[in-house]
DSSP file (Angstrom, degrees, kcal/mol; ACC not computed):
  #  RESIDUE AA STRUCTURE BP1 BP2  ACC     N-H-->O    O-->H-N    N-H-->O    O-->H-N    TCO  KAPPA ALPHA  PHI   PSI    X-CA   Y-CA   Z-CA
    1    1 A M    >         0   0    0      0, 0.0     3,-1.0     0, 0.0     4,-0.4   0.000 360.0 360.0 360.0 -47.2    0.0    0.0    0.0
    2    2 A V  G >   +     0   0    0      1,-0.3     3,-1.2     2,-0.2     0, 0.0   0.825 360.0  62.0 -65.6 -29.3    2.8    2.4    0.9
    3    3 A E  G 3  S+     0   0    0      1,-0.3    -1,-0.3     3,-0.0     0, 0.0   0.769  97.5  58.2 -67.4 -23.8    4.6    1.6   -2.3
    4    4 A N  G <  S+     0   0    0     -3,-1.0     2,-0.6     2,-0.1    -1,-0.3   0.588  85.8  91.4 -82.5  -9.8    1.6    2.9   -4.3
    5    5 A V    <   -     0   0    0     -3,-1.2     2,-0.1    -4,-0.4    -3,-0.0  -0.746  69.3-146.9 -92.0 123.9    1.8    6.4   -2.8
    6    6 A S     >  -     0   0    0     -2,-0.6     4,-2.2     1,-0.1     5,-0.2  -0.373  26.1-107.2 -84.5 169.0    4.0    8.8   -4.7
    7    7 A H  H  > S+     0   0    0      1,-0.2     4,-2.7     2,-0.2     5,-0.2   0.884 120.0  54.0 -63.4 -39.1    6.0   11.6   -3.2
    8    8 A I  H  > S+     0   0    0      2,-0.2     4,-2.4     1,-0.2    -1,-0.2   0.916 108.6  47.7 -64.0 -43.4    3.6   14.2   -4.5
    9    9 A E  H  > S+     0   0    0      2,-0.2     4,-2.5     1,-0.2    -1,-0.2   0.909 112.2  50.3 -63.8 -42.2    0.6   12.5   -2.9
   10   10 A F  H  X S+     0   0    0     -4,-2.2     4,-2.6     1,-0.2    -2,-0.2   0.923 111.2  48.5 -63.5 -43.2    2.5   12.2    0.4
   11   11 A I  H  X S+     0   0    0     -4,-2.7     4,-2.7     2,-0.2    -1,-0.2   0.906 110.5  51.5 -62.8 -41.2    3.4   15.9    0.3
   12   12 A G  H  X S+     0   0    0     -4,-2.4     4,-2.2     2,-0.2    -2,-0.2   0.919 112.1  45.8 -61.1 -43.9   -0.2   16.8   -0.5
   13   13 A V  H  X S+     0   0    0     -4,-2.5     4,-2.4     2,-0.2    -2,-0.2   0.926 113.1  50.3 -66.6 -44.0   -1.5   14.7    2.5
   14   14 A A  H  X S+     0   0    0     -4,-2.6     4,-2.6     1,-0.2     5,-0.2   0.916 110.7  49.1 -59.3 -44.3    1.2   16.3    4.7
   15   15 A M  H  X S+     0   0    0     -4,-2.7     4,-3.1     2,-0.2    -1,-0.2   0.900 110.5  51.1 -64.0 -39.7    0.3   19.8    3.6
   16   16 A A  H  X S+     0   0    0     -4,-2.2     4,-2.5    -5,-0.2    -2,-0.2   0.928 111.0  48.2 -63.6 -42.9   -3.4   19.1    4.3
   17   17 A L  H  X S+     0   0    0     -4,-2.4     4,-2.4     2,-0.2    -2,-0.2   0.925 113.7  46.2 -62.4 -45.8   -2.6   17.8    7.8
   18   18 A I  H  X S+     0   0    0     -4,-2.6     4,-2.5     2,-0.2     5,-0.2   0.933 112.5  50.9 -63.3 -45.7   -0.4   20.8    8.5
   19   19 A G  H  X S+     0   0    0     -4,-3.1     4,-2.4     1,-0.2    -2,-0.2   0.907 110.6  49.1 -60.0 -40.9   -3.1   23.2    7.1
   20   20 A G  H  X S+     0   0    0     -4,-2.5     4,-2.5     1,-0.2    -1,-0.2   0.906 110.5  50.4 -62.4 -41.6   -5.8   21.6    9.3
   21   21 A W  H  X S+     0   0    0     -4,-2.4     4,-2.3     2,-0.2    -2,-0.2   0.899 111.0  48.5 -62.5 -40.8   -3.6   21.8   12.3
   22   22 A I  H  X S+     0   0    0     -4,-2.5     4,-2.2     2,-0.2    -2,-0.2   0.902 111.7  49.8 -66.7 -40.8   -3.0   25.5   11.7
   23   23 A K  H  X S+     0   0    0     -4,-2.4     4,-2.4    -5,-0.2     5,-0.2   0.922 110.6  50.6 -62.5 -43.7   -6.7   26.2   11.1
   24   24 A F  H  X S+     0   0    0     -4,-2.5     4,-2.5     1,-0.2    -2,-0.2   0.916 109.6  50.1 -58.1 -44.2   -7.5   24.4   14.4
   25   25 A Q  H  X S+     0   0    0     -4,-2.3     4,-2.5     2,-0.2    -1,-0.2   0.908 110.1  50.8 -62.0 -42.7   -4.9   26.4   16.3
   26   26 A A  H  X S+     0   0    0     -4,-2.2     4,-2.1     2,-0.2    -2,-0.2   0.933 112.6  45.1 -61.0 -46.8   -6.4   29.7   14.9
   27   27 A E  H  X S+     0   0    0     -4,-2.4     4,-2.5     1,-0.2    -1,-0.2   0.892 111.9  52.9 -65.8 -38.8   -9.9   28.8   15.9
   28   28 A Y  H  X S+     0   0    0     -4,-2.5     4,-2.2    -5,-0.2    -2,-0.2   0.892 109.0  49.5 -64.4 -38.5   -8.8   27.6   19.3
   29   29 A N  H  X S+     0   0    0     -4,-2.5     4,-2.2     2,-0.2    -2,-0.2   0.896 110.3  51.0 -65.2 -40.9   -7.0   30.9   19.9
   30   30 A K  H  X S+     0   0    0     -4,-2.1     4,-2.2     1,-0.2    -2,-0.2   0.933 112.1  46.0 -58.6 -49.6  -10.1   32.8   18.9
   31   31 A L  H  X S+     0   0    0     -4,-2.5     4,-2.4     2,-0.2    -2,-0.2   0.848 110.4  53.3 -64.8 -36.0  -12.3   30.9   21.2
   32   32 A S  H  X S+     0   0    0     -4,-2.2     4,-2.2     2,-0.2    -1,-0.2   0.909 109.2  48.9 -63.3 -42.4   -9.8   31.2   24.1
   33   33 A A  H  X S+     0   0    0     -4,-2.2     4,-2.2     1,-0.2    -2,-0.2   0.904 110.9  50.8 -62.9 -41.5   -9.8   34.9   23.7
   34   34 A R  H  X S+     0   0    0     -4,-2.2     4,-2.4     2,-0.2    -2,-0.2   0.915 109.4  49.8 -63.2 -44.4  -13.6   35.0   23.6
   35   35 A V  H  X S+     0   0    0     -4,-2.4     4,-2.5     1,-0.2    -1,-0.2   0.910 109.9  51.1 -63.8 -40.5  -13.9   33.0   26.8
   36   36 A K  H  X S+     0   0    0     -4,-2.2     4,-2.1     2,-0.2    -1,-0.2   0.923 111.1  48.3 -63.0 -41.9  -11.4   35.2   28.6
   37   37 A S  H  X S+     0   0    0     -4,-2.2     4,-2.4     1,-0.2    -2,-0.2   0.900 112.1  49.0 -67.5 -37.7  -13.4   38.3   27.6
   38   38 A L  H  X S+     0   0    0     -4,-2.4     4,-2.4     2,-0.2    -1,-0.2   0.895 109.5  51.9 -66.6 -37.8  -16.6   36.7   28.7
   39   39 A E  H  X S+     0   0    0     -4,-2.5     4,-2.3     2,-0.2    -2,-0.2   0.900 110.1  49.0 -64.6 -39.1  -15.1   35.7   32.0
   40   40 A L  H  X S+     0   0    0     -4,-2.1     4,-2.2     2,-0.2    -2,-0.2   0.933 111.8  49.0 -65.9 -42.7  -13.9   39.4   32.6
   41   41 A E  H  X S+     0   0    0     -4,-2.4     4,-2.5     1,-0.2    -2,-0.2   0.914 110.2  51.9 -60.7 -41.7  -17.4   40.7   31.7
   42   42 A N  H  X S+     0   0    0     -4,-2.4     4,-2.5     1,-0.2    -1,-0.2   0.893 108.6  50.7 -60.6 -42.4  -19.0   38.2   34.1
   43   43 A G  H  X S+     0   0    0     -4,-2.3     4,-2.0     2,-0.2    -1,-0.2   0.902 110.2  48.4 -64.0 -39.2  -16.7   39.4   36.8
   44   44 A E  H  X S+     0   0    0     -4,-2.2     4,-2.3     2,-0.2    -2,-0.2   0.907 110.8  51.9 -65.6 -40.3  -17.6   43.0   36.3
   45   45 A F  H  X S+     0   0    0     -4,-2.5     4,-2.3     1,-0.2    -2,-0.2   0.924 109.1  49.9 -60.4 -46.0  -21.3   42.0   36.3
   46   46 A K  H  X S+     0   0    0     -4,-2.5     4,-2.3     1,-0.2    -1,-0.2   0.892 110.2  50.5 -60.9 -40.8  -20.9   40.2   39.6
   47   47 A A  H  X S+     0   0    0     -4,-2.0     4,-2.2     1,-0.2    -1,-0.2   0.910 110.5  49.5 -62.9 -43.2  -19.1   43.2   41.1
   48   48 A D  H  X S+     0   0    0     -4,-2.3     4,-2.1     1,-0.2    -2,-0.2   0.870 110.6  49.6 -65.7 -36.5  -21.9   45.5   39.9
   49   49 A V  H  X S+     0   0    0     -4,-2.3     4,-2.5     2,-0.2    -2,-0.2   0.911 110.2  51.3 -67.4 -41.3  -24.6   43.2   41.4
   50   50 A R  H  X S+     0   0    0     -4,-2.3     4,-2.2     1,-0.2    -2,-0.2   0.918 110.6  48.0 -61.7 -42.2  -22.8   43.1   44.7
   51   51 A Q  H  X S+     0   0    0     -4,-2.2     4,-2.3     2,-0.2    -1,-0.2   0.907 111.2  50.9 -64.8 -41.6  -22.6   46.9   44.8
   52   52 A M  H  X S+     0   0    0     -4,-2.1     4,-2.5     1,-0.2    -2,-0.2   0.895 108.3  52.3 -63.8 -38.7  -26.3   47.1   44.0
   53   53 A M  H  X S+     0   0    0     -4,-2.5     4,-2.3     2,-0.2    -2,-0.2   0.914 109.2  49.8 -64.1 -42.6  -27.2   44.7   46.8
   54   54 A K  H  X S+     0   0    0     -4,-2.2     4,-1.9     1,-0.2    -2,-0.2   0.921 111.5  48.7 -62.7 -42.2  -25.2   46.8   49.3
   55   55 A D  H  X S+     0   0    0     -4,-2.3     4,-2.2     2,-0.2    -2,-0.2   0.874 110.0  51.3 -63.5 -39.0  -27.0   50.0   48.1
   56   56 A I  H  X S+     0   0    0     -4,-2.5     4,-2.5     2,-0.2    -1,-0.2   0.913 109.2  50.4 -66.0 -41.2  -30.3   48.3   48.4
   57   57 A Q  H  X S+     0   0    0     -4,-2.3     4,-2.2     2,-0.2    -2,-0.2   0.889 109.8  51.1 -60.1 -40.2  -29.5   47.2   52.0
   58   58 A E  H  X S+     0   0    0     -4,-1.9     4,-2.3     2,-0.2    -1,-0.2   0.913 110.1  48.8 -64.3 -43.8  -28.5   50.7   52.8
   59   59 A I  H  X S+     0   0    0     -4,-2.2     4,-2.5     1,-0.2     5,-0.2   0.914 109.7  53.0 -64.4 -41.1  -31.8   52.0   51.4
   60   60 A K  H  X S+     0   0    0     -4,-2.5     4,-2.5     1,-0.2    -1,-0.2   0.922 109.4  48.7 -60.4 -43.8  -33.8   49.4   53.4
   61   61 A L  H  X S+     0   0    0     -4,-2.2     4,-2.2     1,-0.2    -1,-0.2   0.900 111.2  49.3 -64.1 -40.3  -32.0   50.5   56.6
   62   62 A L  H  X S+     0   0    0     -4,-2.3     4,-1.9     2,-0.2    -1,-0.2   0.899 111.7  48.9 -64.5 -40.3  -32.8   54.2   55.9
   63   63 A L  H  X S+     0   0    0     -4,-2.5     4,-1.7     2,-0.2    -2,-0.2   0.894 111.3  50.6 -65.6 -40.7  -36.4   53.4   55.2
   64   64 A A  H  X S+     0   0    0     -4,-2.5     4,-1.6    -5,-0.2    -2,-0.2   0.905 109.7  50.4 -63.8 -41.8  -36.6   51.4   58.4
   65   65 A K  H  X S+     0   0    0     -4,-2.2     4,-1.6     1,-0.2    -1,-0.2   0.869 108.6  52.0 -66.4 -38.1  -35.1   54.2   60.4
   66   66 A N  H  < S+     0   0    0     -4,-1.9    -1,-0.2     1,-0.2    -2,-0.2   0.843 109.0  50.0 -69.9 -31.9  -37.6   56.7   59.0
   67   67 A Q  H  < S+     0   0    0     -4,-1.7    -1,-0.2     1,-0.2    -2,-0.2   0.826 108.9  52.5 -75.0 -30.3  -40.6   54.5   59.9
   68   68 A V  H  <        0   0    0     -4,-1.6    -2,-0.2     1,-0.2    -1,-0.2   0.863 360.0 360.0 -70.8 -36.1  -39.3   54.1   63.5
   69   69 A Q     <        0   0    0     -4,-1.6    -1,-0.2    -5,-0.1    -2,-0.2   0.474 360.0 360.0 -81.8 360.0  -38.9   57.8   64.0
């Protein structure tokens, strides 16, 4: 079977494999960058929600103090 494969065919297959590997690496890098950006956005969102919860608790305390007085 190997004897039937010419050098040109072997080079063609090797180039296809290398091209596929390069394409895979490019897609992997794009997806990795996207995941990192989404994780950063998620962290900012969580920080904003925590700050809003603190502010809401403060408003609740102020409202409770006003009803007591």
